[in-house]
SERODO-646907 format. One line per 5 residues: number of its first residue (from 1); for each residue x, y, z of C-alpha. Coordinates in steps of 0.25 Angstrom, whole numbers, plus 5000, padded with zeros to 4 digits. Layout:
N
NUM> X:Y:Z | ...
REM end
This chain:
231
1> 5000:5000:5000 | 5011:5009:5003 | 5015:5010:4988 | 5002:5016:4984 | 5003:5027:4995
6> 5018:5030:4991 | 5013:5032:4976 | 5002:5041:4981 | 5011:5050:4990 | 5015:5059:4978
11> 5001:5063:4975 | 4997:5052:4966 | 4984:5045:4965 | 4987:5030:4967 | 4978:5018:4965
16> 4979:5005:4971 | 4974:4991:4966 | 4962:4985:4973 | 4966:4983:4988 | 4960:4974:4999
21> 4955:4981:5011 | 4967:4979:5019 | 4976:4986:5009 | 4966:4997:5008 | 4967:5000:5023
26> 4982:5000:5022 | 4982:5010:5010 | 4972:5019:5017 | 4981:5019:5029 | 4994:5022:5021
31> 4987:5033:5013 | 4982:5040:5025 | 4996:5041:5031 | 5000:5048:5018 | 4988:5057:5017
36> 4983:5051:5004 | 4969:5049:5000 | 4963:5035:4997 | 4951:5031:4989 | 4946:5017:4988
41> 4938:5011:4976 | 4932:4997:4976 | 4921:4999:4966 | 4910:4992:4974 | 4904:4996:4987
46> 4911:4989:4999 | 4922:4985:4990 | 4934:4977:4997 | 4945:4979:4987 | 4948:4993:4983
51> 4957:5002:4974 | 4963:5013:4983 | 4967:5026:4977 | 4977:5035:4984 | 4978:5050:4981
56> 4982:5063:4988 | 4972:5073:4994 | 4973:5083:4983 | 4967:5073:4973 | 4951:5075:4974
61> 4947:5061:4971 | 4951:5049:4964 | 4943:5040:4954 | 4938:5026:4956 | 4947:5016:4948
66> 4939:5004:4950 | 4929:4997:4940 | 4917:4989:4944 | 4915:4978:4933 | 4904:4968:4930
71> 4911:4954:4927 | 4904:4941:4923 | 4909:4929:4930 | 4903:4915:4932 | 4909:4912:4945
76> 4908:4918:4959 | 4915:4930:4966 | 4927:4922:4970 | 4930:4915:4957 | 4928:4929:4950
81> 4938:4935:4959 | 4948:4924:4956 | 4946:4926:4941 | 4948:4941:4942 | 4961:4939:4950
86> 4966:4931:4939 | 4963:4941:4928 | 4966:4954:4936 | 4979:4959:4941 | 4980:4961:4956
91> 4973:4973:4962 | 4963:4975:4950 | 4952:4967:4957 | 4942:4974:4967 | 4929:4968:4973
96> 4920:4959:4965 | 4906:4955:4968 | 4894:4949:4961 | 4886:4959:4954 | 4872:4960:4960
101> 4859:4967:4955 | 4856:4980:4962 | 4841:4976:4962 | 4843:4963:4968 | 4856:4964:4975
106> 4857:4949:4979 | 4856:4944:4965 | 4869:4942:4958 | 4870:4946:4943 | 4874:4932:4937
111> 4889:4931:4933 | 4892:4946:4936 | 4902:4952:4946 | 4907:4966:4949 | 4922:4967:4949
116> 4929:4979:4953 | 4943:4982:4946 | 4951:4992:4940 | 4952:4995:4925 | 4964:4986:4923
121> 4956:4975:4929 | 4944:4978:4920 | 4953:4976:4908 | 4958:4963:4914 | 4944:4957:4915
126> 4941:4960:4901 | 4954:4954:4896 | 4950:4942:4904 | 4937:4940:4896 | 4928:4942:4907
131> 4914:4949:4905 | 4916:4962:4912 | 4910:4976:4911 | 4909:4988:4920 | 4898:4986:4931
136> 4886:4995:4929 | 4882:5005:4940 | 4870:4996:4944 | 4879:4984:4946 | 4889:4991:4956
141> 4884:4991:4970 | 4883:5006:4975 | 4878:5004:4989 | 4886:5002:5001 | 4876:4992:5005
146> 4880:4979:4997 | 4876:4965:4995 | 4888:4956:4990 | 4894:4943:4990 | 4908:4942:4997
151> 4918:4931:4999 | 4925:4930:5013 | 4935:4921:5019 | 4927:4918:5031 | 4914:4922:5038
156> 4921:4930:5049 | 4916:4944:5052 | 4929:4950:5048 | 4930:4943:5035 | 4916:4946:5031
161> 4916:4960:5036 | 4929:4964:5029 | 4924:4958:5016 | 4910:4964:5017 | 4915:4979:5020
166> 4927:4979:5012 | 4937:4981:5023 | 4949:4972:5027 | 4947:4960:5036 | 4957:4966:5046
171> 4949:4979:5046 | 4936:4972:5049 | 4942:4963:5059 | 4947:4975:5067 | 4933:4980:5067
176> 4928:4967:5072 | 4939:4968:5083 | 4934:4982:5087 | 4920:4977:5088 | 4915:4985:5077
181> 4908:4974:5069 | 4895:4967:5073 | 4890:4954:5068 | 4875:4952:5070 | 4875:4964:5080
186> 4886:4958:5089 | 4900:4962:5089 | 4908:4953:5080 | 4920:4945:5083 | 4931:4942:5074
191> 4928:4927:5074 | 4913:4929:5070 | 4908:4924:5057 | 4896:4929:5049 | 4884:4921:5044
196> 4873:4923:5034 | 4864:4935:5039 | 4875:4941:5048 | 4877:4956:5049 | 4890:4963:5052
201> 4890:4977:5057 | 4904:4984:5055 | 4906:4997:5061 | 4910:5007:5051 | 4908:4998:5039
206> 4894:4993:5039 | 4885:4981:5039 | 4887:4968:5033 | 4876:4957:5032 | 4880:4943:5027
211> 4868:4940:5018 | 4872:4926:5014 | 4883:4916:5015 | 4885:4911:5001 | 4894:4900:5004
216> 4909:4897:5003 | 4919:4898:4991 | 4929:4888:4987 | 4940:4895:4994 | 4932:4894:5007
221> 4928:4908:5008 | 4913:4912:5011 | 4904:4920:5001 | 4894:4929:5008 | 4883:4939:5003
226> 4884:4951:5011 | 4877:4964:5012 | 4885:4976:5017 | 4880:4990:5021 | 4892:4999:5023
231> 4894:5011:5031
REM end
């Protein structure tokens, strides 16, 4: 992260690749020490992976470099992510999720997924022969209230909460330790696990409800349908 800060010290606008929440937190800390402004772009509400742009105070604003694409794919989210990582260079892949109808938010559009990337990643998808296009405004969720499918390594409160709110697992675990997270109305403990119908209330982040436990993946992860009300 320090290399991005070093490049921005001379008054330059510096863009990172997509970063995981832990790296975002570190970069924000380093930028603050140097008096630099930081903007984060994830393409989707509650995005986990984000592109960070560092810039000096005299720059009024910076533009969003991300692109939200609709991609046709016959498999599930996990298989799609594996395929995209084969196609794209590291750092070009942001969040991805099943494309849903805004009129019936629980109904997935058959074969369609939203993928957040950068222009270079868009080109790589086209060259790989995938059916891809810019997502329409109606396909991109706009609300900070969002129903989506996620894959988590375990059902522990910190794993589910971090994924749902788009923060690092360490950050969310610190909130649990500080007694700022409630599970079913009671203060959550680090070892607690969520189940279908449970609600997590995280101070400063919002409310997360586990609508469905959709099963496990071949890797032993869990697939959940969650509803998040942020803020």
